[in-house]
Each structure stands twice: as structure tokens, then as C-alpha cells.
C-alpha positions as CSV (number, residue, x, y, z in Angstrom):
1,X,0.1,33.5,-53.2
2,X,-0.6,31.8,-49.5
3,X,-1.6,28.1,-49.6
4,X,-4.4,27.4,-47.0
5,X,-5.1,23.8,-45.4
6,X,-8.2,23.3,-43.7
7,X,-9.2,20.4,-41.7
8,X,-12.2,19.1,-39.9
9,X,-11.1,17.6,-36.5
10,X,-8.0,18.2,-34.3
11,X,-4.7,15.5,-34.9
12,X,-4.9,13.0,-31.5
13,X,-1.6,11.4,-32.1
14,X,1.7,13.3,-30.7
15,X,3.9,11.8,-33.2
16,X,1.6,12.8,-35.6
17,X,1.5,16.3,-34.8
18,X,5.4,16.5,-34.6
19,X,5.2,15.4,-37.9
20,X,3.2,17.6,-39.2
21,X,4.6,20.4,-37.8
22,X,8.2,19.4,-38.7
23,X,7.0,19.3,-42.8
24,X,4.7,22.8,-41.7
25,X,7.7,24.7,-40.9
26,X,9.9,23.4,-43.5
27,X,7.3,24.4,-45.8
28,X,6.9,28.3,-44.7
29,X,10.2,28.3,-46.1
30,X,9.0,28.6,-49.6
31,X,5.3,30.2,-49.4
32,X,3.6,31.6,-46.7
33,X,1.6,28.7,-45.5
34,X,-1.7,28.7,-43.1
35,X,-3.0,25.3,-41.2
36,X,-6.4,25.5,-39.9
37,X,-8.6,22.9,-37.7
38,X,-12.1,23.2,-37.4
39,X,-13.1,21.2,-34.7
40,X,-15.6,18.2,-34.9
41,X,-19.0,18.8,-34.9
42,X,-20.8,19.1,-31.1
43,X,-23.4,16.2,-30.4
44,X,-22.6,14.7,-34.2
45,X,-23.4,11.1,-32.8
46,X,-27.1,12.7,-33.1
47,X,-26.9,13.6,-36.6
48,X,-27.1,12.0,-39.7
49,X,-24.0,11.4,-42.1
50,X,-25.8,14.4,-44.4
51,X,-26.3,16.4,-41.5
52,X,-23.0,16.2,-40.3
53,X,-21.3,16.9,-43.7
54,X,-23.9,20.0,-43.8
55,X,-22.7,21.5,-40.9
56,X,-18.9,20.7,-41.3
57,X,-19.6,22.4,-45.0
58,X,-21.1,25.7,-43.2
59,X,-18.0,25.7,-41.0
60,X,-15.8,25.4,-43.9
61,X,-17.4,28.0,-46.2
62,X,-17.4,30.4,-43.1
63,X,-13.4,30.0,-43.4
64,X,-13.4,31.1,-47.2
65,X,-12.7,34.7,-48.7
66,X,-14.8,35.4,-52.1
67,X,-11.5,35.1,-53.8
68,X,-9.8,32.2,-52.6
69,X,-9.5,28.9,-55.1
70,X,-11.3,26.3,-53.2
71,X,-9.6,22.5,-53.8
72,X,-11.1,19.3,-52.2
73,X,-9.1,16.4,-51.3
74,X,-11.4,14.0,-52.5
75,X,-11.3,10.4,-53.6
76,X,-12.8,11.1,-56.9
77,X,-10.4,13.9,-57.5
78,X,-7.2,13.7,-59.7
79,X,-4.6,11.9,-59.1
80,X,-0.9,13.4,-59.6
81,X,2.5,12.3,-59.5
82,X,4.8,14.6,-57.5
83,X,6.3,16.0,-60.3
84,X,2.9,16.8,-61.8
85,X,1.8,18.5,-58.6
86,X,4.7,20.8,-58.6
87,X,3.9,22.0,-62.0
88,X,0.0,22.1,-60.9
89,X,1.3,24.7,-57.9
90,X,3.5,26.4,-60.3
91,X,0.4,27.2,-62.6
92,X,-1.2,28.4,-59.7
93,X,1.2,30.7,-58.6
94,X,1.6,32.1,-62.2
95,X,-2.0,32.6,-62.5
96,X,-2.1,35.3,-59.5
97,X,-4.5,34.0,-57.2
98,X,-4.4,35.2,-53.7
99,X,-5.0,32.3,-51.8
100,X,-5.2,28.3,-52.8
101,X,-7.3,26.2,-50.6
102,X,-7.1,22.7,-49.6
103,X,-9.6,20.9,-47.4
104,X,-9.7,18.1,-45.9
105,X,-13.3,16.6,-45.0
106,X,-14.8,15.1,-41.9
107,X,-15.2,11.1,-42.0
108,X,-18.3,11.3,-44.3
109,X,-16.8,13.7,-47.0
110,X,-18.4,17.0,-48.4
111,X,-21.5,18.6,-48.2
112,X,-23.4,19.4,-52.0
113,X,-22.8,23.0,-50.8
114,X,-18.7,22.9,-50.8
115,X,-18.7,20.5,-54.2
116,X,-21.0,23.6,-55.4
117,X,-18.3,25.9,-54.5
118,X,-15.1,23.4,-55.8
119,X,-12.9,24.8,-58.3
120,X,-10.8,21.3,-58.3
121,X,-10.5,18.0,-56.8
122,X,-7.3,16.0,-55.8
123,X,-7.2,12.6,-54.7
124,X,-3.9,11.6,-52.4
125,X,-4.1,8.3,-53.8
126,X,-6.5,5.2,-54.7
127,X,-5.8,3.9,-51.0
128,X,-8.0,5.2,-48.2
129,X,-6.0,6.8,-45.2
130,X,-7.1,8.3,-42.1
131,X,-7.7,12.1,-42.2
132,X,-5.3,12.8,-39.9
133,X,-2.3,10.7,-42.1
134,X,-3.5,12.8,-44.8
135,X,-2.7,15.8,-43.5
136,X,0.8,14.9,-43.1
137,X,0.8,13.5,-46.7
138,X,-0.3,16.9,-48.3
139,X,1.6,18.9,-46.3
140,X,4.5,16.7,-47.2
141,X,3.8,16.9,-50.9
142,X,3.2,20.4,-51.0
143,X,7.0,20.7,-49.3
144,X,8.1,18.3,-51.9
145,X,6.5,20.4,-54.6
146,X,8.6,22.9,-53.9
147,X,11.6,21.6,-53.8
148,X,11.1,20.2,-57.0
149,X,10.2,23.7,-58.4
150,X,14.2,25.1,-56.8
151,X,15.7,21.7,-57.8
152,X,16.7,21.0,-54.5
153,X,17.7,17.5,-53.5
154,X,15.1,16.4,-50.9
155,X,12.4,15.2,-53.9
156,X,15.3,12.7,-55.0
157,X,15.1,11.0,-51.6
């Protein structure tokens, strides 16, 4: 199985980029992982929130294969403890799927077209974080999930 993370907009902070790269490298010891950034929609200041979500949704949908399992990182999604999330990952791997795709949307969330295609929604927290921070959090939690599955010491820290 491959895990893919799609995010809208690049990360501006160098320290944050370095942390994301560090956890991405760690995660790749356990599973094939692909992180793809879709650049912000051009002229978004001239678009309504709905139009921006629709344009971002179109860009995200173009990146998906018919067999992909799509999971949106959405404030209305299911919340997991780290151990529950590792169990979720194990079940996905056991199901034989080819690619599990997590998506971090733009500043206004997701288009209706994405919500129609979704096969799951996960909330990282009840708190609100910047979309750039969520990238680090989900990659770190993926890494933590695999250390839990392998019974390695990292998850005890």
C-alpha cells in the first residue's frame, strides 16, 4: 500500500519544512509515502469561497486514481487516539487497497465534489490549526502509527 498526502498551498516556514521533511524521511522506512503540494489557486482574491473550493477540488480530483481511497482531514471527521489511528492504518493495509490518500484542503475547506467522492473523514483535533501545521501533525502521526504497529519505542516518548 502507498499512502499519499495532498495539500493545497506551499509551506512558507523553513523550520516547518525541515520538520515535515524529517518525519517524511522517517515514515518512508515503513511504507511508500508520497507528499504532493498543489499550488494555491491563481487569482483567488477574485473568487468567492465556494468558487475557490470548487477550483481546489478540481485540482485534487485530477490527482486521484479510480482505485484510491480518499480520506479528508476535516474538522467534522472522526477523531482517533494515536493507538486507534495505528489500528485504522493496519485495517487499511489489510484490506488490500493500493493507495490511501489523505487530503488537507485550502483555507475554506472542501468542495461538494470532494465530499461526494470521500470514503472517510478524520479530524486531527477539536482545535483549529493552520493548514501548514496540519501537514506536520498528520505525517508525524502516520510515523507514530507505524512505530506502534512495529512495537518500537518512539511512541512512548
